[in-house]
C-alpha positions, 0 to 999 in steps of 0.5 A: 496473458496466462497461457504459459501457466500449467494452472492459470492461477495468480497470487495476491499478497497483502501486508499480512504476508510481510508482518512476520518479517518485521514490517508493521501493518497499517494498525501497528504503524500508528503505535510505531509512529511515536518513535518516529515523531517523538524526536527533538527535531519534531518537537513542534509537532508533538502536541499536534500528533497527540491531537490527531491520535485523540481525534480518532472516534472511540468506537474506531480505536482500531483504526489504522494509519489509513485513517490518520492520513485521511484525516490529515488530508482533510485538514489541508482541504480548501473546502474544510470548514469545521475549524472555522465554524466555531469562530463563526459562531463566536462572531455571531454571538458577539454581534448579537450582544446589545451591550459590549462596551469599554469606556462607553465605546462599542467594541463589537467590531474590534472583537469581530476583527480579532476573531476573524484574524484568529480564524485565518491564523488557525487555518494556516497553522493547522494546514502547515502542521498537517502537511509537515506531519503527513510528510514525516509519516510518509517518510517513516513508512518508506524507511520502515518498509526497508527494514525487515528480517531478510534471512527469515523472509528468504527462507519462508518465501523459498519454501512457499514459492518453490512448491507453487512453481511445481504446481503452477508452472515455471512462472508466477504472477504475483500482485501486491499492495505492499511497498516493501522489498521482501519479494525483490530481496528474495529474488536477488538472493544469490542462491535464488538467482540461480533459478528465478528471474525477477521481472517487476517492470523495470529494465537495467540501463547500460552504464547506469546504477538504476533501472528504468520503467519500461511499459509493457515489459511485465506482460511480455511473453516469457521468451521475450523477457528473457531475450530482452534481459539477456538471460537464459531460461529460468523460472520467472516471477512477475511482480506487479506492485499496484501501490508502488514501491519504496524504491521507485522514484520519478524524475523528469527523465522517467520512473526509476527503481533503485533497490536498497540504495537509499535516497537519490539526490538530483542535481542542485540537491533536489530529491525526486518524488517517491512513487507510492499510493499512500493510505488515505490519499486521493490519488487514483490509478490513472497515472503511470505506472499505476494505470498499467499495473492495475489494468494488468491485474484486472486482465489477469484476474479475469483470465485466471481460473483461481487466485491465492490471496495471502495476508490481504484484508480486502479493504481496498475500494478499488481491488475488492469489488474486482474480486467480487465481480470475478466470483460472480461470473458463472465459471469455475473460478476459485479463491483461496484466502490464506489468513487467520481472519479468512472466515471473517473476510468471507463473511464481510465480503464474499458471503454469497460466494462461500462455496467458491472460496477455500479458507486457509486460516493460517498465518504465512511466515509463522505457521507451518507452510506444509499445512498451508500447502496441503490446503492449497492442494485441495484448492488446485484439485477443485479447479479441475472440477 
């Protein structure tokens, strides 16, 4: 897969690489959600939203949007029993009473009946509010991921990627868990387009305003991609969005990319499904396009000599074990982590592989790229040892 690269190095980009340009990370989203939910149209959810926030354990106050969505998913689970257990205890207590009468009549059966009805109503109400709140949060995530400082992002990405093209070769393999459109917007900038072609797995349809997912396109030979897309020889940026994108949608006809066009409407006023793996959801990488994207990441990681990771927290239960497995192999693979918390990341996840990790404790997009690049040169030099 990586045979055309001068240096078999791939990139992995997390939320920390988008935050400097105005996109919240998972922790910031919880605070930002107040502005999205505290509107009159959602007034019936205000108390429930504060209940959800207050439910976060005190020792976990730093928990982020992933915790909130996971909690809401739990509230809609058919196996959930915690909010019925209290009612069950009340019913048992009522039935254990020897004397619970009104006007000489035993009212225990009537009280138990009321409690049973309340239990079912409570379950229905909680499930309904949880689903509605979850849908609002997911919609808010999508829209916030389309709002960023475009000019600043293009400037910073141009500076970084131009220097990496010189070292790695005429194509970059970029994997990301981000939903936002920063990298796509960088590639579609009129000045960048003269030199760089984006391939994110979608092919333009003739006489149609949208692009359709084409399995296998992302891992084709560069020559075949250029021939298929009818473009001349350029630098290539292969973008693998492992968790989907805020501009990907699924219909009966397939999976489409719409860019910044906004919400598509199907015949009859229906809205297609947005293709994202949201934080806290149980959706796995088994369906397309995620299966192909994740498989490509696995293969590229194990074929590579090194990986540059920018702004990724390594909390993902699918991805972090793969990095550990790759580091455990007895070869010369190296990992470069660009993040202010790089030392903590290694301590928490890769302590036994410390000698194979280059720590670059800078914040991409804010700190001087030249300082970051000097450390990356050290990383590239270590690959040849």
